Structure formats: C-alpha cells, structure tokens
C-alpha positions as CSV (number, residue, x, y, z in Angstrom):
1,M,-6.3,21.1,20.1
2,K,-8.5,21.1,23.3
3,T,-7.7,21.1,26.6
4,I,-8.1,17.4,28.5
5,T,-7.0,15.6,30.9
6,I,-4.0,13.3,31.9
7,F,-6.2,10.5,31.4
8,F,-8.0,11.4,28.7
9,L,-4.6,11.8,27.4
10,F,-3.1,7.6,26.7
11,I,-6.6,7.2,24.5
12,L,-5.6,9.8,22.0
13,L,-2.7,8.0,22.0
14,I,-4.1,4.0,21.0
15,T,-6.0,4.8,20.7
16,T,-1.4,-19.4,31.2
17,G,-0.6,-21.5,27.5
18,C,2.0,-19.9,25.8
19,K,0.8,-22.1,21.8
20,R,3.1,-20.8,19.5
21,Q,5.1,-21.7,16.9
22,N,8.3,-21.5,16.1
23,Q,9.7,-17.7,15.1
24,T,10.8,-18.3,11.3
25,A,12.3,-14.6,11.4
26,D,15.8,-14.2,10.4
27,D,19.0,-13.1,13.2
28,L,19.1,-10.1,15.4
29,I,19.0,-7.0,12.9
30,T,20.8,-3.6,14.5
31,V,19.1,-0.5,13.2
32,D,21.3,3.8,13.1
33,I,17.4,6.0,14.1
34,T,19.6,8.6,12.9
35,K,20.5,8.1,9.3
36,N,17.7,9.1,7.0
37,S,19.9,8.4,4.1
38,Y,19.2,5.1,1.9
39,P,19.1,3.2,-1.7
40,K,15.6,3.7,-2.8
41,K,13.2,0.7,-3.6
42,E,9.8,-0.1,-5.3
43,L,7.7,-2.5,-4.4
44,I,4.4,-4.3,-5.8
45,L,2.0,-4.5,-2.8
46,Q,0.9,-7.3,-5.0
47,D,4.0,-9.3,-5.3
48,F,5.1,-10.1,-1.1
49,M,1.6,-9.6,0.6
50,D,-1.8,-11.1,-0.7
51,V,-4.8,-9.0,-0.6
52,E,-8.9,-9.2,-1.0
53,Y,-10.9,-6.8,-0.9
54,I,-14.6,-7.1,0.4
55,P,-17.9,-4.7,-0.1
56,L,-19.4,-3.8,2.7
57,E,-23.6,-4.3,2.4
58,T,-25.4,-1.0,2.4
59,N,-28.7,-0.7,3.5
60,D,-30.7,1.4,5.3
61,D,-29.5,0.5,8.7
62,F,-26.0,-0.7,7.5
63,V,-24.6,2.8,6.7
64,N,-21.5,3.6,8.7
65,Q,-17.6,5.1,8.4
66,G,-16.1,1.8,7.8
67,F,-14.0,1.5,11.3
68,V,-13.2,-2.4,11.3
69,Q,-12.4,-3.8,14.6
70,A,-12.8,-7.5,14.0
71,V,-12.1,-10.0,10.5
72,G,-12.1,-13.3,11.7
73,E,-12.8,-16.6,9.3
74,K,-16.8,-16.1,9.6
75,F,-17.2,-12.6,11.1
76,I,-16.1,-9.1,10.4
77,I,-17.6,-6.7,13.2
78,V,-17.3,-3.4,12.0
79,A,-18.0,0.6,14.0
80,N,-18.2,4.2,13.7
81,Y,-15.5,6.2,14.7
82,R,-17.9,9.4,16.4
83,K,-18.6,6.5,19.3
84,D,-22.0,6.2,19.1
85,G,-22.3,2.6,20.6
86,D,-23.4,0.6,17.3
87,I,-21.8,-2.2,16.2
88,F,-21.9,-3.7,13.2
89,V,-22.1,-7.1,12.6
90,Y,-20.9,-9.3,9.3
91,D,-20.5,-12.1,7.5
92,R,-17.0,-13.0,6.0
93,T,-17.9,-12.1,2.1
94,G,-19.7,-8.6,4.2
95,R,-23.1,-9.4,3.8
96,A,-25.1,-7.5,6.7
97,I,-26.3,-10.3,9.5
98,R,-27.0,-7.3,12.4
99,K,-26.6,-3.7,13.8
100,I,-26.0,-4.4,18.2
101,N,-25.9,-1.7,20.1
102,R,-25.5,-2.1,23.7
103,Q,-24.5,1.4,24.9
104,G,-25.2,3.0,28.5
105,Q,-24.4,2.6,31.8
106,G,-26.4,0.2,33.2
107,G,-24.5,-3.0,34.1
108,E,-24.5,-5.0,31.0
109,E,-23.7,-1.9,29.0
110,Y,-21.3,-0.3,27.8
111,I,-20.6,3.1,28.1
112,S,-17.8,3.6,24.7
113,F,-15.6,1.0,23.8
114,T,-12.0,1.7,21.8
115,S,-11.8,-2.0,20.7
116,I,-13.5,-5.1,20.2
117,T,-11.9,-8.2,20.4
118,L,-13.9,-11.4,18.7
119,D,-13.5,-14.7,19.5
120,E,-15.3,-16.7,17.3
121,E,-14.5,-20.5,18.5
122,N,-16.7,-19.1,22.4
123,N,-18.7,-16.7,19.9
124,E,-18.0,-13.9,21.9
125,M,-16.8,-10.1,22.1
126,F,-14.4,-8.6,24.5
127,L,-15.4,-4.5,24.0
128,N,-12.5,-2.6,25.6
129,D,-14.7,0.2,27.6
130,H,-11.6,1.8,28.6
131,W,-14.3,4.5,30.7
132,A,-14.8,2.1,33.0
133,R,-11.7,0.2,32.7
134,K,-13.4,-2.7,32.5
135,I,-14.1,-5.5,29.3
136,K,-17.4,-5.9,28.4
137,V,-18.3,-10.0,26.4
138,Y,-20.9,-10.1,24.5
139,D,-22.0,-12.8,22.0
140,L,-22.2,-11.8,18.3
141,E,-25.7,-11.4,19.0
142,G,-25.2,-8.6,21.3
143,N,-26.5,-10.6,25.0
144,F,-24.1,-9.7,28.0
145,K,-21.7,-12.6,29.0
146,R,-20.2,-11.2,32.2
147,S,-17.4,-8.3,32.3
148,F,-14.4,-8.1,34.2
149,K,-12.2,-5.0,35.5
150,Q,-9.0,-4.1,33.8
151,K,-5.8,-4.9,36.0
152,Q,-5.8,-2.1,38.6
153,E,-2.6,-2.2,40.5
154,G,0.3,-0.2,39.7
155,N,1.1,2.4,37.5
156,T,-1.3,2.0,35.0
157,Q,-4.5,3.4,32.9
158,F,-7.0,1.3,30.9
159,Y,-5.6,-1.6,28.3
160,G,-4.3,0.2,25.0
161,Q,-4.5,-3.0,22.3
162,I,-5.3,-6.6,22.7
163,F,-5.5,-9.4,20.6
164,N,-7.1,-12.9,20.8
165,Y,-4.2,-14.8,22.3
166,D,-5.4,-18.4,22.5
167,K,-8.5,-20.5,24.0
168,E,-8.2,-19.2,27.2
169,N,-6.3,-15.6,27.1
170,L,-5.8,-12.6,25.6
171,I,-2.6,-10.6,25.1
172,C,-2.8,-6.9,26.2
173,Y,-0.7,-3.9,25.9
174,D,-1.0,-1.4,28.8
175,E,0.7,2.1,28.0
176,C,1.0,3.5,31.0
177,N,2.5,0.8,33.3
178,D,6.6,1.3,34.3
179,D,7.6,-2.2,34.1
180,I,5.1,-4.9,32.8
181,P,3.5,-3.3,29.8
182,F,2.6,-6.8,28.0
183,L,0.0,-8.8,30.1
184,L,-1.9,-12.3,29.2
185,V,-4.8,-11.9,31.0
186,S,-8.0,-14.3,31.6
187,K,-11.2,-14.2,28.8
188,Q,-13.3,-15.5,31.3
189,N,-12.1,-13.2,35.2
190,G,-9.0,-10.9,34.2
191,S,-6.9,-12.3,36.1
192,I,-3.5,-12.0,35.1
193,T,-2.4,-15.3,33.9
194,K,1.0,-13.9,32.5
195,E,3.6,-11.1,32.7
196,I,5.3,-10.2,30.0
197,K,8.5,-7.9,30.7
198,T,10.4,-6.7,27.9
199,P,13.4,-5.2,29.2
200,F,14.2,-1.2,29.3
201,K,16.0,1.7,31.3
202,E,12.9,4.1,31.6
203,K,9.6,4.3,31.3
204,K,8.8,6.7,27.9
205,L,6.2,8.2,26.6
206,F,5.6,8.5,22.6
207,F,4.6,12.1,23.0
208,Q,4.8,16.0,23.6
209,L,2.8,17.6,26.2
210,L,2.4,21.9,26.4
211,R,1.0,22.9,29.7
212,H,0.0,26.7,30.1
213,E,-2.9,28.5,32.4
214,K,-6.3,26.3,30.6
215,G,-5.2,23.5,30.6
216,T,-2.9,21.0,28.8
217,R,-2.4,20.4,25.2
218,M,-1.2,17.1,23.3
219,A,0.3,16.0,20.1
220,G,1.1,12.2,19.4
221,P,2.3,10.6,16.3
222,G,-0.6,9.2,15.5
223,M,-1.6,5.2,15.4
224,Y,0.8,2.3,15.3
225,S,0.6,-1.1,17.2
226,R,2.4,-2.6,20.0
227,I,1.6,-6.0,19.3
228,T,2.4,-7.2,15.8
229,P,1.5,-11.0,15.4
230,F,3.1,-12.7,12.5
231,N,4.3,-16.4,11.8
232,G,2.1,-16.9,14.5
233,N,4.1,-15.8,17.0
234,W,4.1,-11.9,18.8
235,I,5.9,-8.9,18.1
236,L,6.7,-6.6,20.8
237,L,7.2,-3.5,20.9
238,E,8.0,-1.5,23.8
239,P,9.4,2.3,23.0
240,S,10.9,2.8,25.8
241,S,12.7,-0.4,25.4
242,D,16.1,-0.5,22.6
243,T,14.9,-3.9,21.3
244,I,11.8,-5.0,19.7
245,Y,11.2,-9.4,20.9
246,T,9.0,-12.0,19.5
247,L,7.1,-13.7,22.7
248,M,8.4,-17.1,22.0
249,P,6.2,-20.1,22.6
250,D,7.8,-21.1,26.3
251,C,6.6,-17.1,26.9
252,S,10.7,-15.6,26.5
253,L,12.0,-12.8,24.4
254,R,14.1,-13.5,21.7
255,P,15.3,-10.3,20.4
256,F,14.2,-9.5,16.3
257,I,14.9,-5.9,16.0
258,A,17.3,-3.5,17.7
259,R,18.1,0.1,17.4
260,T,20.5,2.1,17.3
261,P,21.8,5.4,19.7
262,P,19.8,3.8,22.7
263,I,17.0,5.7,23.2
264,H,17.6,7.1,26.6
265,T,20.7,8.6,25.5
266,M,18.7,11.1,23.1
267,D,17.2,14.8,23.3
268,P,14.8,14.7,21.9
269,G,14.6,10.5,21.1
270,F,13.5,8.9,18.0
271,Y,11.3,5.9,18.8
272,L,11.6,3.4,16.2
273,V,8.1,1.7,14.7
274,L,7.3,-1.6,13.2
275,K,4.9,-1.1,10.0
276,L,4.4,-4.6,8.3
277,V,6.3,-7.5,8.5
278,S,5.7,-9.9,5.7
279,N,8.2,-13.1,5.3
280,R,10.9,-10.8,3.3
281,Y,10.2,-7.6,3.9
282,Y,10.0,-5.4,7.2
283,F,8.7,-2.0,7.4
284,M,9.5,-0.1,9.5
285,E,9.5,4.0,10.5
286,S,12.0,6.7,12.1
287,I,10.0,8.8,14.6
288,K,11.9,12.2,16.0
289,N,10.1,13.3,18.9
290,V,9.2,16.8,18.5
291,Y,6.3,19.3,17.7
292,D,6.1,23.0,17.0
293,F,2.4,23.7,19.1
294,S,2.2,26.9,17.3
295,K,2.5,25.2,13.7
296,E,0.5,22.1,15.2
297,E,3.3,19.9,13.1
298,G,6.2,17.5,14.0
299,F,7.2,14.2,14.1
300,P,9.3,13.8,11.6
301,R,10.0,10.6,10.7
302,T,11.9,8.3,7.9
303,Y,10.5,5.7,6.4
304,L,12.5,3.1,5.4
305,V,12.7,-0.6,4.3
306,Y,15.3,-4.0,5.3
307,D,14.9,-6.7,2.7
308,T,15.5,-10.2,4.5
309,Q,17.4,-11.0,1.2
310,E,19.1,-8.3,0.4
311,K,20.3,-8.1,3.7
312,D,20.6,-3.9,3.3
313,F,17.7,-1.4,4.3
314,F,16.1,1.0,1.4
315,R,13.6,4.4,1.3
316,Y,10.6,2.3,-0.3
317,I,7.7,3.1,-2.4
318,I,4.5,0.5,-2.6
319,Y,2.4,0.8,-5.4
320,N,-1.0,-1.4,-5.3
321,G,-1.0,-3.5,-8.1
322,D,-5.2,-3.7,-8.9
323,Y,-4.7,-0.1,-10.9
324,S,-3.6,0.6,-14.3
325,Y,-1.6,3.2,-13.1
326,K,1.1,3.5,-10.6
327,K,-1.1,4.1,-7.6
328,E,0.9,4.7,-4.8
329,F,0.2,3.0,-1.6
330,Y,0.7,4.3,1.8
331,M,2.2,1.9,4.9
332,S,0.0,4.5,7.2
333,M,-3.1,3.2,5.7
334,L,-2.4,-0.7,7.7
335,T,-3.6,-2.2,11.2
336,P,-3.4,-5.4,12.0
337,I,-6.5,-7.2,13.0
338,N,-6.4,-10.8,14.1
339,S,-3.6,-13.3,15.6
340,K,-3.1,-14.6,11.2
341,G,-1.2,-11.4,11.0
342,E,-3.8,-9.7,8.5
343,L,-4.0,-6.0,8.4
344,W,-6.9,-4.1,7.6
345,A,-7.2,-0.6,5.3
346,T,-10.4,1.1,4.2
347,L,-11.0,2.2,0.8
348,N,-13.9,4.7,-0.2
349,A,-17.2,3.5,-2.6
350,F,-17.0,6.7,-4.2
351,E,-13.8,7.0,-5.2
352,L,-13.5,3.9,-6.2
353,C,-16.1,3.7,-8.8
354,R,-14.8,7.3,-10.1
355,D,-11.1,5.0,-11.2
356,Y,-13.3,2.5,-12.1
357,E,-15.2,5.2,-14.8
358,K,-11.9,6.1,-15.8
359,G,-10.8,2.8,-16.7
360,K,-7.8,3.2,-13.7
361,L,-8.7,0.1,-12.2
362,K,-7.9,-4.0,-12.7
363,G,-7.5,-7.6,-11.7
364,K,-10.3,-7.9,-8.5
365,L,-10.5,-4.5,-7.6
366,K,-12.5,-3.8,-10.3
367,E,-15.0,-6.7,-10.1
368,V,-15.2,-5.9,-6.9
369,T,-15.9,-1.8,-7.6
370,A,-18.4,-3.3,-10.5
371,T,-21.1,-4.1,-8.5
372,L,-20.7,-0.4,-6.1
373,G,-22.6,2.7,-5.7
374,E,-21.1,6.0,-5.0
375,D,-22.9,6.0,-1.8
376,D,-22.1,2.8,-0.5
377,N,-20.2,1.2,2.7
378,R,-16.6,1.8,2.1
379,V,-14.8,-1.3,0.6
380,I,-12.2,-3.7,2.6
381,M,-9.1,-4.2,2.2
382,L,-7.1,-7.3,3.8
383,V,-3.8,-7.9,3.0
384,K,-2.8,-11.0,4.1
385,H,0.3,-13.2,3.6
386,K,1.1,-14.9,1.1
387,K,1.4,-18.9,2.0
C-alpha cells in the first residue's frame, strides 16, 4: 500500500422541501451482528427484482471502462475508473450521444471527480470535484453553468455520496463530520437547507490505519452506500449509530433496523451494512473492523438477509435467472444509482460472448449478448424494484 495523507484516505473509503411518500417498511428489526449461524436460503434474483441489460455502444470515441455514474429516464452517464476526466453520455438504450472532458485547473473546469449526479428535469449534472471541495455544474452538452463550495465549517472534508433529492436539493453524506453527516444542499448555491442528525454516542470511522516512520497505511472494507433510496424515501446509514433510519416526508427520522450490541461497547467494532433493500428481503453484511497489514487481509464478514414474510434471518445464495445453470450473483456487485432505488453492476462483454457460445445464457441476457462483440464495452445490469 502507498503512503497517503489522511485527507486522501477518505477518498478511498467512499469512493428545504421534504417531499417523499410514506414509509412502507415493516416495524423495527433488531440484528445481533455478532451472530454468524443462520439457516440457508437459495434465491433467484429475478423472483424479487426486475433486471434490465443495457449494452453500451462501442465506437472509436466511445471505448470506456463502464464506471456508471448515473442512470435516468433518458440518459446514462459513464466514466472511466482511471480518472482521466472523460464523461460519456448515452441515451437510455445505450446509444452513444457525446463525450465530454472539462478536466483542468480553470474556474470552469474540474480537477477530478468522485461521482456525477444527474438532474434530468433541469438538464444538469453535478460533479463532485473532491480535490477542490466544490460541486461543478454542467449541462448535458458539457457547458459550464455554475459551481459552489461544499460545506466548509466543522470537522469535514468533502461529500462522500450525493443523490438528486428533489427539484431544489441534493442529499449528501459528509464522511468526516462528527455531528451531522447527512445534509440537504441547495442545487443553486450549495447552501445547507437541512441538517439531518442521526443519533450516535461517538463518531466511529470504519477503517484501519497503520502509522509508521515513512507515512500511513490504510485499509477499508470496500464500498458501501450510506444513502439508500427505497420506496420514495431514503434509508440513512451512519456507521457510528446503532440504528439505521428512514428519512420521513417531514424530514424526521424513523428507526428502520437496529443493531445489538451497541457499537461503542465493542472493541474491535462490528459494523452493519445494507446492500439491497427490496419489498420482501433486506440484504446486509456484518463486518468486523480488523485488518492484518502484514498479510493484507481482514474485515471478515457475515452475509445475511431478513425475510419480511417469514420474519427471520438467513444466510443466502443468489442466482442470476438469466443463466441456464446456477450462476451465483454477488450483492457486492450492486451500487444504488438513482432516487428510484435502482442499482447497477456491469458484465464483461468477452465473458458474455464466451457463455453465449457455450449455450449458458437465456432470456433477456441471451438476446442482448447476441448483438455483442468480444471487445465491446461492458453491459450495464440494472436491478430494479418490481412494480
């Protein structure tokens, strides 16, 4: 691992109106996160979620690594993992529209970005320029419109996660804030329109540091979402809190899932992470905050799911029903992508073509793969709640 500053550690870790519908989740659920023995349940992803496959057009100008930034009703925004500043705009079917790059040091340019938030209603995209601690706003043609600073006061660094909340506001997560990690932020000037405080005893940072004479090494458990859209509301996960909350229409917090034992009583700590919330199943991970730097391994975890019909916890294995054999699907592949609660993963075109030739695909995935070449861009797998 490289020597890095404390500021850069947080980059690696994250990578007014309250107008949402009523909460529809069941009553408060309590999870014993130290327990690791559960009965096993086998599930087919398509039985409880809808799945759409979107092949991204490939041409001389549109070759990319498939790092999905936004999926809307009309547009898809994709970038590269290598942070070269390229932004690829596709229509909703995956047809290439334009490539944008405004990377630079000028006032209308971005140094880099960790995420792009799409606002189709206003034809805008919000780039999280973390090095500058600013949000840069462009239209979908790449024209600069405005920029504004992220929150500067208090113990803060930059916004780690940003979603399009409503017509006027973004909802943001501030990783380093000791008191108020969730914020509603004006799209026009970045002013704080609402501070959302999730109760916790003391701030806990979910990673391990090893300080030595040459610098500092860091290890974290990987990406997980602090903000999860679900049924028109927002589920808020602050690792320091013993409760995961739902943000209600009046901006109050309703307890959704509670953990036991309390986080502040544990050393090392165990953290509860949400991976996917559906109408029936809540998929979670219990992760122990330990890491062996000499072996470069750690953060052991227990994968569990709560079944709201059976009202019990299970270990699970999930299969993708668009394969002709039991192809396991891993929840770690999925990332929430928009306010509708859709999640994305990508599939490698070469591997899909290989499976197609061997007769291992069926259904919609087989139809899409029939149009692919081995060197094409990755295929977006969009996982959506059943209507």
